[in-house]
DOTOR-846366 format. One record per residue (C-alpha): x, y, z. Coordinates in Angstrom, 2 decimals. Layout:
residues N
+---------+---------+---------+
|      px |      py |      pz |
+---------+---------+---------+
|       X |       Y |       Z |
...
+---------+---------+---------+
This chain:
residues 217
+---------+---------+---------+
|      px |      py |      pz |
+---------+---------+---------+
|  -22.28 |    0.78 |    7.56 |
|  -25.75 |   -0.27 |    7.22 |
|  -26.90 |   -3.89 |    7.56 |
|  -27.74 |   -5.51 |    4.29 |
|  -31.07 |   -7.34 |    5.11 |
|  -31.28 |   -9.26 |    1.83 |
|  -27.80 |  -10.76 |    2.58 |
|  -28.92 |  -11.36 |    6.12 |
|  -31.81 |  -13.40 |    5.29 |
|  -29.60 |  -15.54 |    2.83 |
|  -28.08 |  -16.93 |    5.94 |
|  -29.92 |  -20.31 |    6.95 |
|  -29.09 |  -19.62 |   10.47 |
|  -31.01 |  -16.42 |   10.51 |
|  -34.39 |  -18.56 |   10.11 |
|  -33.66 |  -20.80 |   13.11 |
|  -32.76 |  -17.85 |   15.19 |
|  -36.03 |  -15.99 |   14.40 |
|  -38.22 |  -18.88 |   14.91 |
|  -36.65 |  -20.02 |   18.00 |
|  -36.76 |  -16.48 |   19.43 |
|  -40.46 |  -16.30 |   18.45 |
|  -41.33 |  -19.62 |   19.93 |
|  -39.57 |  -18.79 |   23.18 |
|  -41.35 |  -15.38 |   23.55 |
|  -44.69 |  -17.08 |   22.70 |
|  -44.17 |  -19.74 |   25.53 |
|  -43.04 |  -17.06 |   27.99 |
|  -46.40 |  -15.04 |   27.31 |
|  -48.44 |  -18.31 |   27.70 |
|  -46.74 |  -19.27 |   31.03 |
|  -46.67 |  -15.69 |   32.49 |
|  -50.12 |  -14.92 |   31.68 |
|  -51.52 |  -11.23 |   31.64 |
|  -48.21 |   -9.64 |   32.82 |
|  -47.24 |   -6.76 |   30.45 |
|  -44.09 |   -6.26 |   32.40 |
|  -42.79 |   -9.66 |   31.72 |
|  -43.80 |   -9.52 |   28.22 |
|  -42.01 |   -6.19 |   27.49 |
|  -39.02 |   -7.74 |   29.30 |
|  -38.99 |  -10.80 |   27.20 |
|  -39.62 |   -8.74 |   23.95 |
|  -36.57 |   -6.67 |   24.64 |
|  -34.42 |   -9.62 |   25.21 |
|  -35.67 |  -11.11 |   21.89 |
|  -35.31 |   -7.93 |   20.06 |
|  -31.61 |   -7.60 |   21.44 |
|  -30.86 |  -11.14 |   20.41 |
|  -31.91 |  -10.52 |   16.99 |
|  -30.20 |   -7.27 |   16.71 |
|  -27.04 |   -8.61 |   17.85 |
|  -27.11 |  -11.40 |   15.19 |
|  -27.92 |   -8.77 |   12.46 |
|  -24.93 |   -6.69 |   13.69 |
|  -22.64 |   -9.77 |   13.64 |
|  -23.54 |  -10.48 |   10.17 |
|  -22.18 |   -7.23 |    8.67 |
|  -19.44 |   -7.65 |    6.19 |
|  -16.11 |   -7.10 |    7.56 |
|  -14.35 |   -3.97 |    6.17 |
|  -11.53 |   -4.40 |    3.87 |
|   -8.06 |   -4.14 |    5.47 |
|   -6.33 |   -1.01 |    3.88 |
|   -2.88 |   -1.36 |    2.51 |
|    0.11 |   -0.01 |    4.69 |
|    0.79 |    3.07 |    2.44 |
|    4.26 |    3.38 |    4.01 |
|    5.62 |    0.13 |    2.61 |
|    6.77 |    1.38 |   -0.71 |
|    8.62 |   -2.17 |   -1.10 |
|    5.16 |   -3.54 |   -1.66 |
|    4.49 |   -3.48 |   -5.30 |
|    0.74 |   -2.79 |   -5.11 |
|    1.28 |    0.01 |   -2.65 |
|    4.12 |    1.76 |   -4.65 |
|    1.74 |    1.39 |   -7.97 |
|   -1.06 |    3.09 |   -6.25 |
|    1.29 |    5.89 |   -5.15 |
|    2.68 |    6.22 |   -8.63 |
|   -0.79 |    6.17 |  -10.23 |
|   -1.96 |    8.88 |   -7.85 |
|    1.26 |   11.08 |   -9.16 |
|    0.37 |   10.14 |  -12.81 |
|   -2.93 |   11.83 |  -12.73 |
|   -1.25 |   15.18 |  -12.19 |
|    0.65 |   14.87 |  -15.52 |
|   -0.77 |   16.85 |  -18.49 |
|   -1.94 |   14.58 |  -21.35 |
|    0.65 |   16.19 |  -23.82 |
|    3.44 |   15.40 |  -21.55 |
|    2.64 |   11.65 |  -21.28 |
|    5.84 |   10.66 |  -23.49 |
|    8.35 |   12.41 |  -20.90 |
|    6.43 |   11.12 |  -17.92 |
|    6.43 |    7.60 |  -19.32 |
|   10.05 |    7.45 |  -19.09 |
|    9.91 |    8.62 |  -15.72 |
|    7.17 |    6.21 |  -14.83 |
|    9.42 |    3.32 |  -16.19 |
|   12.46 |    4.32 |  -14.15 |
|   10.30 |    4.56 |  -10.84 |
|    8.66 |    1.23 |  -11.48 |
|   11.82 |   -0.56 |  -12.34 |
|   13.65 |    1.05 |   -9.25 |
|   10.91 |   -0.39 |   -6.99 |
|   11.41 |   -3.83 |   -8.69 |
|   15.16 |   -3.70 |   -8.08 |
|   14.69 |   -2.70 |   -4.36 |
|   12.14 |   -5.45 |   -3.96 |
|   14.67 |   -7.92 |   -5.22 |
|   17.38 |   -6.60 |   -3.31 |
|   15.41 |   -6.80 |   -0.13 |
|   14.27 |  -10.61 |   -0.84 |
|   17.96 |  -11.43 |   -1.18 |
|   19.21 |   -9.45 |    1.72 |
|   16.85 |   -8.06 |    4.30 |
|   19.66 |   -6.49 |    6.22 |
|   19.24 |   -3.41 |    3.74 |
|   15.36 |   -3.16 |    4.36 |
|   15.54 |    0.20 |    5.95 |
|   17.83 |    1.69 |    3.58 |
|   15.73 |    0.35 |    0.75 |
|   12.56 |    1.92 |    2.19 |
|   14.38 |    5.27 |    2.32 |
|   15.55 |    4.77 |   -1.46 |
|   11.99 |    4.12 |   -2.59 |
|   10.63 |    7.35 |   -0.78 |
|   13.34 |    9.04 |   -2.64 |
|   12.29 |    7.60 |   -5.96 |
|    8.68 |    8.38 |   -5.02 |
|    9.64 |   12.03 |   -4.38 |
|   11.65 |   12.41 |   -7.67 |
|    8.65 |   10.97 |   -9.45 |
|    6.49 |   13.67 |   -7.96 |
|    8.87 |   16.32 |   -8.73 |
|    8.87 |   15.29 |  -12.41 |
|    5.03 |   15.22 |  -12.51 |
|    4.80 |   18.74 |  -10.89 |
|    7.51 |   20.05 |  -13.25 |
|    5.55 |   18.80 |  -16.18 |
|    2.25 |   20.15 |  -14.77 |
|    3.98 |   23.74 |  -14.30 |
|    5.37 |   23.74 |  -17.81 |
|    2.07 |   23.33 |  -19.23 |
|    0.90 |   26.61 |  -17.48 |
|    3.88 |   28.79 |  -18.22 |
|    3.95 |   30.90 |  -21.30 |
|    7.01 |   33.20 |  -20.61 |
|   10.16 |   31.91 |  -22.12 |
|   12.49 |   32.75 |  -19.14 |
|   10.28 |   31.10 |  -16.59 |
|    9.56 |   28.08 |  -18.91 |
|   13.41 |   27.67 |  -19.21 |
|   13.68 |   27.52 |  -15.32 |
|   10.90 |   24.97 |  -15.41 |
|   12.66 |   22.84 |  -17.89 |
|   15.88 |   23.07 |  -15.76 |
|   14.03 |   21.70 |  -12.82 |
|   12.31 |   19.00 |  -14.91 |
|   15.92 |   18.02 |  -16.17 |
|   17.52 |   17.93 |  -12.82 |
|   14.68 |   15.59 |  -11.36 |
|   14.71 |   13.33 |  -14.53 |
|   18.63 |   13.16 |  -14.14 |
|   18.42 |   12.12 |  -10.44 |
|   15.66 |    9.66 |  -10.92 |
|   17.50 |    7.94 |  -13.68 |
|   20.62 |    8.02 |  -11.78 |
|   19.00 |    6.40 |   -8.68 |
|   17.45 |    3.75 |  -11.01 |
|   20.70 |    2.92 |  -12.48 |
|   22.41 |    2.68 |   -9.01 |
|   19.60 |    0.49 |   -7.59 |
|   20.16 |   -1.75 |  -10.83 |
|   23.85 |   -2.11 |  -10.10 |
|   23.07 |   -2.81 |   -6.47 |
|   20.82 |   -5.66 |   -7.30 |
|   23.16 |   -7.17 |   -9.59 |
|   25.82 |   -6.89 |   -6.95 |
|   23.69 |   -8.47 |   -4.44 |
|   22.71 |  -11.16 |   -6.68 |
|   26.54 |  -11.94 |   -7.64 |
|   27.40 |  -11.83 |   -3.85 |
|   24.90 |  -14.59 |   -3.14 |
|   27.00 |  -16.94 |   -5.25 |
|   29.99 |  -16.48 |   -2.66 |
|   28.31 |  -18.27 |    0.21 |
|   29.45 |  -20.70 |    2.88 |
|   28.37 |  -24.20 |    1.52 |
|   27.70 |  -25.43 |    4.86 |
|   25.29 |  -22.78 |    6.18 |
|   24.44 |  -21.12 |    2.88 |
|   25.07 |  -17.76 |    4.39 |
|   27.03 |  -14.99 |    2.84 |
|   30.48 |  -14.58 |    4.09 |
|   30.47 |  -11.57 |    6.56 |
|   33.60 |   -9.90 |    5.00 |
|   32.05 |  -10.08 |    1.47 |
|   28.67 |   -8.72 |    2.85 |
|   30.31 |   -5.95 |    4.80 |
|   32.24 |   -4.75 |    1.76 |
|   29.25 |   -4.90 |   -0.48 |
|   27.19 |   -2.68 |    2.04 |
|   30.00 |   -0.07 |    2.57 |
|   30.46 |    0.21 |   -1.20 |
|   26.75 |    0.99 |   -1.88 |
|   25.60 |    2.58 |    1.28 |
|   25.89 |    6.16 |   -0.39 |
|   23.45 |    5.17 |   -3.11 |
|   20.66 |    4.38 |   -0.57 |
|   21.31 |    7.55 |    1.61 |
|   21.21 |   10.12 |   -1.11 |
|   19.46 |   13.07 |    0.34 |
|   15.98 |   13.84 |   -1.07 |
|   14.88 |   17.28 |   -2.09 |
|   11.91 |   19.09 |   -0.29 |
+---------+---------+---------+
């Protein structure tokens, strides 16, 4: 990345550094007399100081988002937006429903994670499943836009229906799990505020199959 010189000279410290370096080099030349080697050495040191200052004034690069953390709303939204770009314009109504299921599923998973971080890894896996199902819906819509043969178009429609059904089912299951975790939070130890262990274990066991549903390749 190049140095923005206009921004560099907006820094008040820059003028002090340049003036001090020039004054020091001039004093060195006056004291050393006609000694070209000393002049060159002093000039090199001065140039190195200015160069180091200019390099240090470069703007820091933006820190990229962790694209693997789909429980982070901006990360998931960015991934879903990338998938949305594959959908043909005339299929937006179907995609709109799938997009809603995926977005709400992420919101449910985030709420569950906030209330019970014990399920963090399972929820991440569930969100990767939601992402994959949303991608399958988008790909099926794109394929249907390019298929003319009735028999093969019917196959594409079946694949689309299957992916939509699975995405909707995952959405419903995560919604139920969120409600159950919220309800379980009422059953707490009044002294510590922690959920009763047996209650939590029962809840996790009852819903673990929801989060471990296999993904299609």
